C-alpha positions as CSV (number, residue, x, y, z in Angstrom):
1,X,19.7,-3.9,4.9
2,X,17.5,-3.4,7.9
3,X,14.2,-1.4,7.6
4,X,15.5,1.7,9.3
5,X,18.6,1.9,7.1
6,X,16.5,1.2,4.1
7,X,14.3,4.2,4.7
8,X,17.3,6.4,5.5
9,X,18.8,5.8,2.0
10,X,15.6,5.8,0.1
11,X,14.9,9.3,-1.2
12,X,13.2,11.1,-4.0
13,X,14.6,11.6,-7.5
14,X,15.4,15.2,-8.7
15,X,12.1,16.8,-9.6
16,X,13.7,18.3,-12.7
17,X,14.2,14.9,-14.2
18,X,10.7,15.0,-15.6
19,X,8.6,18.1,-16.1
20,X,5.1,18.1,-14.6
21,X,1.9,20.0,-14.9
22,X,-1.0,19.4,-12.5
23,X,-4.5,20.8,-12.4
24,X,-7.1,20.4,-9.8
25,X,-10.6,21.6,-9.2
26,X,-11.8,21.7,-5.6
27,X,-15.2,19.9,-5.5
28,X,-17.9,21.0,-3.0
29,X,-19.6,17.9,-1.7
30,X,-21.8,17.3,1.3
31,X,-22.2,14.0,3.2
32,X,-25.6,12.5,2.8
33,X,-25.6,10.1,5.7
34,X,-25.1,9.9,9.4
35,X,-21.8,8.3,10.0
36,X,-21.8,6.4,13.3
37,X,-19.0,7.3,15.7
38,X,-16.1,4.9,15.2
39,X,-12.5,4.7,16.1
40,X,-9.4,4.0,14.0
41,X,-9.4,0.5,15.4
42,X,-13.0,0.0,14.1
43,X,-11.8,1.2,10.7
44,X,-9.1,-1.3,10.6
45,X,-11.5,-4.1,11.7
46,X,-13.8,-3.1,8.9
47,X,-10.9,-3.4,6.4
48,X,-10.1,-6.8,7.8
49,X,-13.6,-8.0,7.2
50,X,-13.4,-7.4,3.4
51,X,-9.7,-8.1,2.8
52,X,-10.6,-11.2,0.7
53,X,-11.8,-8.7,-1.9
54,X,-9.1,-6.2,-1.5
55,X,-6.1,-8.5,-1.5
56,X,-4.0,-6.7,1.1
57,X,-5.0,-8.4,4.4
58,X,-1.4,-8.5,5.5
59,X,-1.2,-4.8,5.7
60,X,-3.6,-4.7,8.6
61,X,-2.6,-7.9,10.4
62,X,1.2,-7.2,10.5
63,X,3.5,-9.5,12.2
64,X,5.7,-10.4,9.2
65,X,9.4,-10.6,9.8
66,X,10.9,-11.0,6.4
67,X,11.2,-14.1,4.3
68,X,9.8,-17.2,6.1
69,X,8.1,-15.1,8.8
70,X,4.7,-15.6,10.3
71,X,1.7,-15.5,8.0
72,X,-1.6,-14.1,9.1
73,X,-3.2,-16.4,11.6
74,X,-6.0,-17.0,9.2
75,X,-3.7,-18.6,6.7
76,X,-3.2,-21.8,8.6
77,X,-1.4,-24.8,7.1
78,X,-3.4,-27.5,5.5
79,X,-3.1,-31.2,5.9
80,X,-1.6,-33.2,3.1
81,X,-5.1,-34.4,2.1
82,X,-6.3,-30.9,1.9
83,X,-3.4,-29.9,-0.4
84,X,-4.1,-32.8,-2.7
85,X,-7.6,-31.4,-3.3
86,X,-5.9,-28.3,-4.7
87,X,-4.4,-30.2,-7.5
88,X,-0.8,-31.5,-7.6
89,X,0.3,-31.0,-11.2
90,X,3.2,-29.8,-13.2
91,X,1.0,-27.6,-15.3
92,X,-0.3,-24.5,-13.5
93,X,-3.3,-22.4,-14.4
94,X,-1.1,-19.5,-15.5
95,X,-2.4,-17.2,-12.7
96,X,-2.7,-17.0,-8.9
97,X,-5.6,-14.6,-9.2
98,X,-8.0,-17.1,-7.8
99,X,-6.4,-16.7,-4.4
100,X,-8.5,-14.5,-2.1
101,X,-5.5,-12.4,-1.2
102,X,-3.6,-11.5,-4.3
103,X,0.0,-10.3,-3.8
104,X,0.9,-9.4,-7.3
105,X,3.7,-10.8,-9.6
106,X,7.5,-10.4,-9.7
107,X,8.1,-7.9,-12.4
108,X,11.1,-7.4,-14.8
109,X,13.7,-4.7,-14.6
110,X,13.4,-1.7,-17.0
111,X,15.3,1.6,-17.6
112,X,14.1,5.2,-17.6
113,X,15.8,5.7,-20.9
114,X,14.6,3.7,-23.9
115,X,16.4,2.7,-27.2
116,X,19.9,2.7,-25.7
117,X,20.9,-0.5,-27.4
118,X,21.5,-2.6,-24.3
119,X,20.8,-6.3,-24.0
120,X,19.8,-8.1,-20.8
121,X,20.1,-11.5,-19.3
122,X,17.9,-12.3,-16.3
123,X,18.2,-15.1,-13.6
124,X,15.6,-15.2,-10.8
125,X,16.0,-17.3,-7.7
126,X,13.3,-18.3,-5.2
127,X,14.7,-19.1,-1.8
128,X,12.3,-21.1,0.4
129,X,14.6,-21.4,3.4
130,X,12.3,-21.4,6.4
131,X,12.0,-18.4,8.7
132,X,10.4,-18.1,12.1
133,X,7.7,-16.6,14.2
134,X,8.7,-13.9,16.6
135,X,9.0,-16.5,19.3
136,X,11.5,-18.5,17.3
137,X,9.3,-21.3,16.2
138,X,9.8,-22.3,12.5
139,X,7.5,-21.0,9.8
140,X,7.7,-21.0,6.0
141,X,5.9,-18.0,4.6
142,X,6.7,-16.3,1.4
143,X,10.1,-16.4,-0.4
144,X,13.3,-14.5,-0.6
145,X,13.6,-13.4,-4.3
146,X,16.9,-12.6,-5.9
147,X,16.5,-11.1,-9.4
148,X,19.9,-10.9,-11.1
149,X,20.5,-9.1,-14.4
150,X,23.5,-8.8,-16.7
151,X,23.3,-5.6,-18.8
152,X,25.5,-5.7,-21.9
153,X,26.6,-2.8,-24.0
154,X,27.5,-3.9,-27.5
155,X,28.3,-0.3,-28.7
156,X,31.6,1.6,-28.8
157,X,30.6,4.2,-26.1
158,X,29.8,4.0,-22.4
159,X,26.0,4.0,-21.7
160,X,24.6,5.4,-18.5
161,X,21.0,4.7,-17.6
162,X,18.7,4.8,-14.6
163,X,17.7,1.2,-13.9
164,X,14.1,1.0,-12.5
165,X,13.1,-2.2,-10.7
166,X,9.3,-2.4,-10.0
167,X,7.9,-4.3,-7.0
168,X,4.3,-4.8,-6.1
169,X,3.2,-3.8,-2.6
170,X,2.4,-0.8,-0.4
171,X,4.2,1.9,1.4
172,X,3.3,0.3,4.7
173,X,4.8,-3.1,3.6
174,X,8.0,-1.7,2.2
175,X,9.9,-2.2,5.4
176,X,8.9,-5.9,5.4
177,X,10.2,-6.4,1.9
178,X,13.6,-4.8,2.8
179,X,14.8,-4.7,-0.8
180,X,18.6,-4.5,-1.4
181,X,20.2,-3.6,-4.7
182,X,23.8,-4.2,-5.7
183,X,25.7,-3.1,-8.8
184,X,28.7,-5.3,-9.7
185,X,28.5,-6.8,-6.2
186,X,28.6,-3.5,-4.3
187,X,25.6,-2.0,-2.4
188,X,23.9,0.7,-4.4
189,X,22.1,3.8,-3.1
190,X,18.5,3.5,-4.1
191,X,15.9,6.2,-4.9
192,X,12.3,5.2,-4.3
193,X,9.3,6.1,-6.3
194,X,5.7,5.1,-5.7
195,X,3.2,4.7,-8.5
196,X,-0.4,5.6,-7.8
197,X,-3.1,3.3,-6.4
198,X,-3.1,0.2,-8.6
199,X,-6.8,-0.7,-8.2
200,X,-10.2,0.9,-8.5
201,X,-13.2,1.5,-6.4
202,X,-16.5,-0.4,-6.1
203,X,-16.4,-4.2,-5.7
204,X,-18.9,-7.0,-5.6
205,X,-20.0,-5.9,-2.1
206,X,-21.1,-2.5,-3.4
207,X,-24.5,-2.0,-4.8
208,X,-26.2,0.7,-6.9
209,X,-22.9,1.9,-8.3
210,X,-21.4,2.6,-4.9
211,X,-17.6,3.3,-4.8
212,X,-17.2,2.7,-1.1
213,X,-14.8,-0.2,-1.3
214,X,-11.3,-0.6,-2.7
215,X,-11.3,-3.0,-5.6
216,X,-8.3,-4.9,-6.9
217,X,-5.8,-5.2,-8.4
218,X,-6.9,-8.8,-8.8
219,X,-4.6,-10.4,-11.4
220,X,-1.3,-10.1,-13.2
221,X,-3.1,-8.7,-16.1
222,X,-4.1,-5.7,-14.0
223,X,-0.4,-5.0,-13.2
224,X,0.6,-5.6,-16.8
225,X,-2.0,-3.1,-18.0
226,X,-0.6,-0.5,-15.6
227,X,3.0,-1.0,-16.6
228,X,2.1,-0.9,-20.3
229,X,0.6,2.6,-19.8
230,X,3.5,4.9,-20.1
231,X,1.7,7.6,-18.1
232,X,1.8,5.4,-15.0
233,X,5.6,5.4,-14.7
234,X,5.8,9.1,-15.7
235,X,3.3,10.0,-12.9
236,X,5.3,7.9,-10.5
237,X,8.4,9.9,-11.2
238,X,6.7,13.3,-10.8
239,X,6.1,15.3,-7.7
240,X,2.6,15.1,-6.3
241,X,-0.3,17.4,-7.0
242,X,0.2,21.0,-5.7
243,X,-1.6,21.5,-2.4
244,X,-0.9,25.3,-2.0
245,X,-4.6,25.9,-1.5
246,X,-5.5,28.5,1.2
247,X,-7.5,26.9,4.0
248,X,-8.8,27.9,7.4
249,X,-8.1,25.4,10.2
250,X,-10.0,25.0,13.4
251,X,-8.0,23.1,16.0
252,X,-9.6,21.6,19.1
253,X,-7.6,21.0,22.3
254,X,-7.6,21.3,26.1
255,X,-10.4,18.8,26.4
256,X,-12.5,18.4,29.5
257,X,-15.5,16.2,30.3
258,X,-17.2,14.5,33.3
259,X,-15.7,11.1,32.4
260,X,-16.5,9.5,35.8
261,X,-20.2,10.0,35.0
262,X,-20.1,9.6,31.3
263,X,-17.4,7.2,30.0
264,X,-18.3,8.0,26.4
265,X,-18.7,11.8,26.8
266,X,-18.8,13.4,23.4
267,X,-18.1,16.9,22.1
268,X,-20.0,18.1,19.0
269,X,-19.5,21.2,16.8
270,X,-22.4,22.3,14.7
271,X,-22.6,24.8,11.8
272,X,-24.2,25.5,8.4
273,X,-22.3,26.0,5.2
274,X,-23.1,26.8,1.6
275,X,-22.0,23.5,0.0
276,X,-21.4,25.2,-3.3
277,X,-18.8,27.5,-1.7
278,X,-17.3,25.5,1.2
279,X,-15.6,22.1,1.5
280,X,-14.8,20.6,4.9
281,X,-12.1,18.1,5.6
282,X,-11.7,16.6,9.1
283,X,-9.2,14.8,11.2
284,X,-9.7,13.1,14.6
285,X,-13.5,13.3,14.5
286,X,-15.6,10.1,15.0
287,X,-19.0,11.0,13.6
288,X,-20.7,13.2,11.1
289,X,-24.3,14.1,10.6
290,X,-25.4,16.4,7.8
291,X,-28.4,17.7,5.9
292,X,-27.6,18.0,2.2
293,X,-30.5,20.4,1.5
294,X,-29.7,23.0,4.2
295,X,-26.0,22.5,4.5
296,X,-26.2,21.8,8.3
297,X,-23.5,19.7,9.8
298,X,-22.5,18.2,13.1
299,X,-19.1,16.7,13.7
300,X,-18.4,14.9,16.9
301,X,-15.7,13.1,18.8
302,X,-15.3,11.2,22.0
303,X,-13.6,13.5,24.5
304,X,-10.1,12.1,25.1
305,X,-9.8,10.7,28.6
306,X,-6.3,9.3,28.6
307,X,-7.6,5.7,28.5
308,X,-9.5,5.3,25.2
309,X,-7.3,5.1,22.1
310,X,-8.5,8.5,21.0
311,X,-6.4,11.0,19.1
312,X,-5.9,14.4,20.7
313,X,-5.2,15.9,17.4
314,X,-8.6,17.1,16.1
315,X,-9.0,19.5,13.2
316,X,-11.6,20.9,10.8
317,X,-10.1,22.2,7.6
318,X,-12.2,24.6,5.6
319,X,-11.6,25.2,1.9
320,X,-13.4,28.1,0.3
321,X,-15.7,30.3,2.3
322,X,-15.0,30.3,6.0
323,X,-17.6,29.3,8.6
324,X,-19.9,32.1,9.6
325,X,-20.1,30.6,13.2
326,X,-20.4,27.4,15.1
327,X,-21.8,26.0,18.4
328,X,-20.3,23.5,20.8
329,X,-22.3,21.0,22.7
330,X,-21.5,18.1,25.0
331,X,-23.4,14.8,24.9
332,X,-23.5,11.7,27.1
333,X,-22.3,9.5,24.2
334,X,-21.6,9.3,20.5
335,X,-25.3,9.2,19.6
336,X,-25.5,12.9,20.4
337,X,-29.0,12.6,21.7
338,X,-28.5,13.4,25.4
339,X,-27.0,16.8,26.0
340,X,-24.8,17.2,29.1
341,X,-22.9,20.1,30.7
342,X,-19.2,20.1,31.8
343,X,-17.8,19.3,28.3
344,X,-15.4,21.9,27.0
345,X,-12.4,22.5,24.8
346,X,-10.3,25.2,23.3
347,X,-10.8,26.1,19.6
348,X,-8.0,27.9,17.8
349,X,-8.6,29.3,14.3
350,X,-5.7,29.8,11.9
351,X,-5.1,30.4,8.2
352,X,-2.6,28.2,6.3
353,X,-2.3,26.0,3.2
354,X,-3.6,22.5,2.6
355,X,0.0,21.5,1.8
356,X,1.1,22.5,5.3
357,X,-1.9,20.5,6.8
358,X,-1.1,17.4,4.8
359,X,2.5,17.6,5.8
360,X,1.6,17.9,9.5
361,X,-0.9,15.1,9.4
362,X,1.3,12.7,7.4
363,X,4.0,13.3,10.0
364,X,1.5,12.6,12.8
365,X,0.4,9.4,11.1
366,X,3.9,8.0,10.8
367,X,4.6,8.9,14.4
368,X,1.8,6.5,15.4
369,X,3.4,3.5,13.7
370,X,6.5,3.0,15.7
371,X,5.9,-0.7,16.6
372,X,8.7,-2.4,14.7
373,X,7.2,-5.8,15.2
374,X,4.1,-4.7,13.3
375,X,5.3,-2.0,10.9
376,X,9.1,-2.5,10.4
377,X,10.7,0.8,9.4
378,X,7.4,2.6,8.7
379,X,8.2,5.6,10.9
380,X,11.3,6.1,8.7
381,X,9.3,6.3,5.5
382,X,10.4,9.5,3.6
383,X,7.8,12.1,4.4
384,X,7.7,13.6,0.8
385,X,6.8,10.2,-0.6
386,X,3.9,9.8,1.8
387,X,2.8,13.4,1.2
388,X,2.7,12.7,-2.5
389,X,0.7,9.5,-2.1
390,X,-1.9,11.3,0.1
391,X,-2.1,14.3,-2.2
392,X,-2.8,11.9,-5.2
393,X,-5.6,10.2,-3.4
394,X,-7.1,13.5,-2.3
395,X,-7.0,15.1,-5.7
396,X,-7.9,12.1,-7.8
397,X,-10.4,10.3,-5.6
398,X,-11.1,12.6,-2.6
399,X,-13.0,15.9,-2.2
400,X,-10.6,17.8,-4.5
401,X,-11.7,15.5,-7.4
402,X,-14.6,16.4,-9.8
403,X,-15.9,12.9,-9.0
404,X,-14.9,11.9,-5.5
405,X,-15.3,8.3,-4.5
406,X,-18.0,7.4,-1.9
407,X,-15.2,6.2,0.3
408,X,-13.9,9.7,0.8
409,X,-17.0,11.9,0.5
410,X,-17.1,12.4,4.3
411,X,-13.7,14.2,4.1
412,X,-12.2,12.1,6.9
413,X,-8.4,12.6,6.3
414,X,-7.4,9.8,8.7
415,X,-9.1,7.3,6.4
416,X,-7.5,8.7,3.3
417,X,-4.1,8.9,5.0
418,X,-4.3,5.3,6.1
419,X,-5.2,4.2,2.5
420,X,-2.3,6.1,1.1
421,X,0.0,3.8,3.2
422,X,-2.0,0.6,2.7
423,X,-3.2,0.4,-0.8
424,X,-1.5,-1.8,-3.4
425,X,0.7,0.0,-5.8
426,X,3.9,-0.5,-7.9
427,X,7.0,0.8,-6.1
428,X,10.1,1.6,-8.2
429,X,13.7,1.2,-7.0
430,X,15.9,3.4,-9.1
431,X,19.6,3.0,-9.4
432,X,22.0,4.8,-11.8
433,X,24.1,2.3,-13.8
434,X,26.9,2.8,-16.3
435,X,27.7,0.0,-18.7
436,X,31.2,0.4,-20.3
437,X,31.6,0.2,-24.1
438,X,31.7,-3.4,-25.2
439,X,31.3,-4.7,-21.6
440,X,28.7,-5.8,-19.1
441,X,27.4,-4.6,-15.7
442,X,25.6,-6.8,-13.2
443,X,22.6,-5.7,-11.2
444,X,21.0,-7.7,-8.4
445,X,17.8,-7.0,-6.5
446,X,16.9,-9.1,-3.4
447,X,13.6,-8.7,-1.5
448,X,11.1,-10.7,0.5
449,X,8.1,-11.6,-1.6
450,X,4.7,-12.2,0.1
451,X,2.6,-14.9,-1.5
452,X,-0.9,-14.9,-2.7
453,X,-3.1,-17.1,-0.4
454,X,-6.5,-18.0,0.8
455,X,-7.7,-17.3,4.4
456,X,-8.0,-20.2,6.8
457,X,-11.6,-21.3,7.1
458,X,-12.6,-19.8,3.7
459,X,-13.6,-23.3,2.5
460,X,-11.8,-22.9,-0.9
461,X,-9.7,-26.1,-0.5
462,X,-6.6,-24.0,-1.1
463,X,-6.0,-22.8,2.4
464,X,-2.3,-23.0,3.4
465,X,-1.1,-22.8,-0.2
466,X,1.1,-20.0,-1.4
467,X,1.1,-18.7,-4.9
468,X,3.8,-16.7,-6.9
469,X,4.1,-15.4,-10.4
470,X,6.8,-14.1,-12.7
471,X,6.2,-11.7,-15.6
472,X,8.8,-11.8,-18.3
473,X,8.3,-8.5,-20.2
474,X,5.5,-6.3,-18.8
475,X,6.5,-2.7,-18.8
476,X,10.2,-3.4,-19.6
477,X,12.1,-1.6,-22.4
478,X,15.1,-4.0,-22.1
479,X,16.0,-6.3,-25.0
480,X,16.2,-9.7,-23.1
481,X,18.4,-12.3,-24.7
482,X,17.3,-14.9,-22.1
483,X,15.7,-15.5,-18.7
484,X,16.0,-18.3,-16.2
485,X,14.7,-19.2,-12.8
486,X,15.6,-21.6,-10.0
487,X,14.5,-22.7,-6.6
488,X,16.8,-23.2,-3.6
489,X,16.2,-24.5,-0.1
490,X,13.1,-26.2,-1.3
491,X,13.2,-29.2,1.2
492,X,10.5,-27.6,3.3
493,X,8.0,-27.0,0.6
494,X,6.0,-29.1,-1.9
495,X,5.4,-27.8,-5.4
496,X,1.7,-28.3,-6.2
497,X,1.2,-26.3,-9.3
498,X,3.7,-24.8,-11.8
499,X,4.5,-24.2,-15.4
500,X,8.2,-23.5,-14.9
501,X,9.5,-27.1,-15.4
502,X,11.0,-27.6,-12.0
503,X,11.7,-31.1,-10.8
504,X,12.0,-32.1,-7.1
505,X,15.8,-32.7,-7.6
506,X,16.3,-29.4,-9.3
507,X,17.3,-27.5,-6.2
508,X,19.5,-24.7,-7.4
509,X,19.3,-25.7,-11.1
510,X,18.2,-22.9,-13.4
511,X,15.5,-23.6,-16.0
512,X,14.9,-21.4,-19.0
513,X,11.8,-19.3,-19.5
514,X,10.1,-18.8,-22.8
515,X,10.2,-15.1,-23.5
516,X,7.1,-15.3,-25.7
517,X,5.1,-16.2,-22.6
518,X,3.8,-13.3,-20.4
519,X,3.5,-15.1,-17.1
520,X,4.7,-18.2,-15.2
521,X,3.1,-19.5,-12.0
522,X,4.3,-21.4,-9.0
523,X,2.1,-22.7,-6.1
524,X,3.7,-24.4,-3.1
525,X,2.7,-25.9,0.3
526,X,4.9,-25.8,3.3
527,X,5.7,-29.3,4.5
528,X,4.8,-30.3,8.1
529,X,7.6,-31.6,10.4
530,X,6.4,-35.1,10.0
531,X,6.8,-35.1,6.2
């Protein structure tokens, strides 16, 4: 199933399936710092600089084309001598968490309904057939995973359930995974859910209790803990937080500036607010300077010139008391120290709801990601799913939270909306399944699985290796009678670490898994052409 078709069939489950009750308290916060003007490209570059901590570098590098496609350029293949240093053994460490970019494990199937009396048999296949770069040159990167299940109904009555298959990843990466689901060999219509952000805030680079950086998830235990928390799945099935909050929006358009004289001409809007009564969100602005004691603020943006990659959609969203007034001033550059004339714009004030604003901006963000080579199918992502992810970040970690994270205290919605697409989470593929009385039904899920890896030049000695994990039971209500796994098309890879019991000659041979073990690990290295 191609990415565009995938997003056309992925929808949202009926909201009546699970009742919900959301509460939220708008928090009034003021920025304490001058934020230097910066563009979306700079934001992405900053993300790239710390991806070894976050573990989702692939989301900002792009370029993956399914199983076997191009890895990030930093994940260069090692030499055979280098791989030997990583340890060539049949007994793995039991985790790939030591990799700098952690991709998460392959998780087991579960069902929405519990205690139905079903039994399950699982057979998981790792397909390491090589893929290619966009130019056609061969490249082994990741694996095509086929996770097969046989659900058996030993009772005397038909049993209907909603099968839920969890995959680790992000909304932005879903089109690259291109998951397909079949029931008894026929393609099934899939309903997609997205669990909340799977990590936390504040990593080793933060000091003094800062929560500026995204942190984790870093290990299979992090995912297992999420899935063992029943509320995580329940929240994934619900609608997002209600955003029917009255807001006043100031839209900026019809920009003009003396660009021939000032190639970084900047427009600034200044005003003073009562921070206990007013909260400001922004979109399309590059800089913010504020005084927490007086409530004075200055938002600024580079005046669009048709050349710089500068959004022409610029908004200030006011929650609570409206602005009592504002002033506009042009400057020679983003430092806002040299006033100039000839800078102008049109400002339109309107009253609407935060829900309408979030919908508009989510649609705008998706419209920017139409490059299929970098973001396969992202423009086809169901808008309600994206809106929910954005609303969750805004209400749980943004300025609608009682305790907003430092990352979002500036109220920059473009940052939050990007994170909603990019952060690691558990995505659920839901399929209705009926198992006849005394009979069995087969269910198969196929998707491309990104590996965990170390960046080239990191000096870890494991650059070029690819790590994978299988969890046998985490979060699943199924009664498994057995699980097996196999590798196919393994000629192009060398197994360096494992605890699965594979032998080099076992291509296509299924080996049993011990259901009392939580996790199994596999680490491979792509072979060079000379090997």
